[in-house]
TIMIKE-379295 format. One line per field, with one value per residue (C-alpha): residue in three letters; residue number from 1; x, y, z; chain. Coordinates in steps of 0.5 Angstrom, whole numbers, plus 500, padded with zeros to 3 digits. Example, Ala and Ser with C-alpha at 12.3 -4.5 7.8 and 13.67 -1.06 7.14 Angstrom:
residues 2
residuo	ALA,SER
num	1,2
x	525,527
y	491,498
z	516,514
cadena	A,A
END
This chain:
residues 209
residuo	MET,ALA,ALA,GLU,GLN,ALA,ASN,SER,VAL,VAL,LEU,ARG,TRP,ARG,HIS,PHE,LEU,LYS,GLU,ASN,GLY,GLN,TYR,LEU,THR,SER,ILE,LEU,GLY,SER,ILE,LEU,ILE,THR,ALA,ALA,ILE,LEU,LEU,ALA,PRO,LEU,VAL,LEU,PRO,ILE,ASP,TYR,ALA,GLN,LEU,GLY,ASP,PHE,GLY,TYR,LEU,GLY,VAL,PHE,LEU,THR,THR,LEU,LEU,SER,SER,ALA,THR,ILE,ILE,ILE,PRO,SER,PRO,THR,LEU,ALA,ALA,ALA,TYR,ILE,GLY,GLY,SER,PHE,LEU,PHE,PRO,PRO,LEU,VAL,GLY,MET,ILE,ALA,GLY,VAL,GLY,ALA,THR,LEU,GLY,GLU,MET,SER,GLY,TYR,MET,ALA,GLY,TYR,GLY,GLY,SER,VAL,LEU,ALA,ALA,ARG,SER,ARG,TYR,TYR,LYS,PRO,VAL,ARG,ARG,PHE,ILE,GLU,ARG,TYR,GLY,LEU,LEU,ALA,ILE,PHE,PHE,PHE,ALA,LEU,ILE,PRO,ASN,PRO,LEU,PHE,ASP,LEU,ALA,GLY,ILE,ALA,ALA,GLY,THR,THR,ARG,ILE,PRO,ILE,TRP,ALA,PHE,LEU,VAL,ALA,CYS,GLY,LEU,GLY,LYS,THR,PHE,ARG,PHE,ILE,GLY,ILE,ALA,TYR,LEU,GLY,TYR,TRP,ILE,GLY,VAL,ALA,PRO,PHE,SER,PRO,ILE,GLY,ARG,PHE,LEU,TRP,LEU,GLN,ILE,GLY,ASN,PHE,LEU
num	1,2,3,4,5,6,7,8,9,10,11,12,13,14,15,16,17,18,19,20,21,22,23,24,25,26,27,28,29,30,31,32,33,34,35,36,37,38,39,40,41,42,43,44,45,46,47,48,49,50,51,52,53,54,55,56,57,58,59,60,61,62,63,64,65,66,67,68,69,70,71,72,73,74,75,76,77,78,79,80,81,82,83,84,85,86,87,88,89,90,91,92,93,94,95,96,97,98,99,100,101,102,103,104,105,106,107,108,109,110,111,112,113,114,115,116,117,118,119,120,121,122,123,124,125,126,127,128,129,130,131,132,133,134,135,136,137,138,139,140,141,142,143,144,145,146,147,148,149,150,151,152,153,154,155,156,157,158,159,160,161,162,163,164,165,166,167,168,169,170,171,172,173,174,175,176,177,178,179,180,181,182,183,184,185,186,187,188,189,190,191,192,193,194,195,196,197,198,199,200,201,202,203,204,205,206,207,208,209
x	505,512,508,503,508,512,506,504,511,511,504,506,512,507,503,509,511,505,504,511,513,512,516,522,523,523,529,532,532,535,541,542,542,546,551,552,553,558,562,562,569,572,570,569,573,568,570,564,568,569,561,564,558,553,553,549,544,544,543,537,534,535,532,526,525,526,522,517,515,511,515,519,527,531,538,537,542,548,546,547,553,557,555,558,565,567,562,560,557,552,550,550,545,540,539,538,533,529,529,527,521,518,518,514,509,506,504,501,497,495,493,489,485,483,487,485,492,495,489,492,498,497,502,498,493,499,503,496,495,503,502,495,498,505,503,509,514,512,513,520,522,520,524,529,530,532,525,520,514,515,511,505,507,506,499,497,499,495,489,489,489,496,497,502,507,507,508,514,518,517,519,525,528,528,530,535,539,539,542,548,550,549,554,559,559,561,566,570,570,569,568,575,579,576,580,585,581,576,581,583,577,574,581,581,573,576,581,576,571
y	828,826,819,822,825,818,815,821,820,813,813,818,813,807,812,814,806,804,809,809,802,800,805,805,797,798,804,799,794,796,800,793,789,794,795,787,787,792,790,782,782,784,778,773,771,775,778,781,782,775,775,779,781,776,783,786,781,781,788,788,782,785,792,788,784,788,794,789,788,794,797,792,792,792,792,796,801,796,792,799,801,794,794,801,799,794,795,801,805,809,802,800,805,805,797,798,804,799,794,798,802,795,793,799,797,792,799,802,797,796,804,803,797,800,796,799,797,804,807,804,809,815,818,816,822,827,823,823,831,832,827,831,837,836,830,827,831,829,822,824,827,821,816,820,821,814,813,808,813,811,805,810,814,809,807,814,814,809,811,817,814,817,814,808,810,817,813,809,815,819,814,811,818,819,812,812,818,816,809,812,817,811,807,812,813,806,807,812,809,802,796,792,790,793,800,803,808,803,798,804,806,799,797,803,801,794,796,801,795
z	603,600,599,595,591,589,587,582,579,579,576,571,569,568,564,560,559,557,552,549,551,544,541,546,546,538,539,544,541,534,538,541,535,531,536,537,529,529,535,533,529,536,539,533,527,522,515,513,506,504,502,496,491,495,501,496,496,504,504,500,504,511,509,505,511,516,514,513,519,524,529,530,532,525,524,517,519,520,514,510,514,514,506,505,508,503,498,493,498,492,490,497,499,493,493,501,499,494,499,505,500,498,505,508,502,508,512,507,504,511,512,505,507,514,518,526,528,528,532,537,537,540,535,530,529,529,524,520,520,519,513,510,511,508,503,500,503,510,507,504,511,516,511,511,519,521,526,529,527,519,520,522,516,512,515,514,507,505,509,506,499,497,490,491,485,489,496,493,490,496,500,495,495,502,504,499,501,508,506,502,507,512,507,506,513,514,507,511,518,516,521,523,520,514,514,518,521,523,526,530,533,534,537,542,544,545,550,553,554
cadena	A,A,A,A,A,A,A,A,A,A,A,A,A,A,A,A,A,A,A,A,A,A,A,A,A,A,A,A,A,A,A,A,A,A,A,A,A,A,A,A,A,A,A,A,A,A,A,A,A,A,A,A,A,A,A,A,A,A,A,A,A,A,A,A,A,A,A,A,A,A,A,A,A,A,A,A,A,A,A,A,A,A,A,A,A,A,A,A,A,A,A,A,A,A,A,A,A,A,A,A,A,A,A,A,A,A,A,A,A,A,A,A,A,A,A,A,A,A,A,A,A,A,A,A,A,A,A,A,A,A,A,A,A,A,A,A,A,A,A,A,A,A,A,A,A,A,A,A,A,A,A,A,A,A,A,A,A,A,A,A,A,A,A,A,A,A,A,A,A,A,A,A,A,A,A,A,A,A,A,A,A,A,A,A,A,A,A,A,A,A,A,A,A,A,A,A,A,A,A,A,A,A,A,A,A,A,A,A,A
END
């Protein structure tokens, strides 16, 4: 009896990992990449502020290229956070929002072109139903909240033929508000050694480690 229960648990976990492994890998990968970028100044002589105004270009390219990939770990949040620590946060957020929105066009065009990529995901149908029911509000919601499902939302938007300009507006607003908030976190907390609060927090983390 115990052996059967153990086998049942193993089978359920295998099924869960098979169905969700790609998304779990994306989330874990993004967390690890973000943590590595933010913690790098603790162990390496890195001063992101030396980038100066080139930091804006770095934020744009990072969010553009990372968002153009489909369900792959990306450091977009770290780029906005670090940019906000030494650049003007609202501008960082707007630039990151534009870059991410342009990058998300890859998913929209895949859906518009009838890609079958999304059909492999168990989450596509509920995401599509959510898009069909709430339209642009759903796109805005998915863009505002960091999550690995926005790629599916972009594909669903293309598949359901939401006008491209409407998709860009809803996605752009959500992404911009999100990144402005992240940039202000970077401005208030900072990345060592860019602000007293940030220096204190990172030193405490370093002492703990």
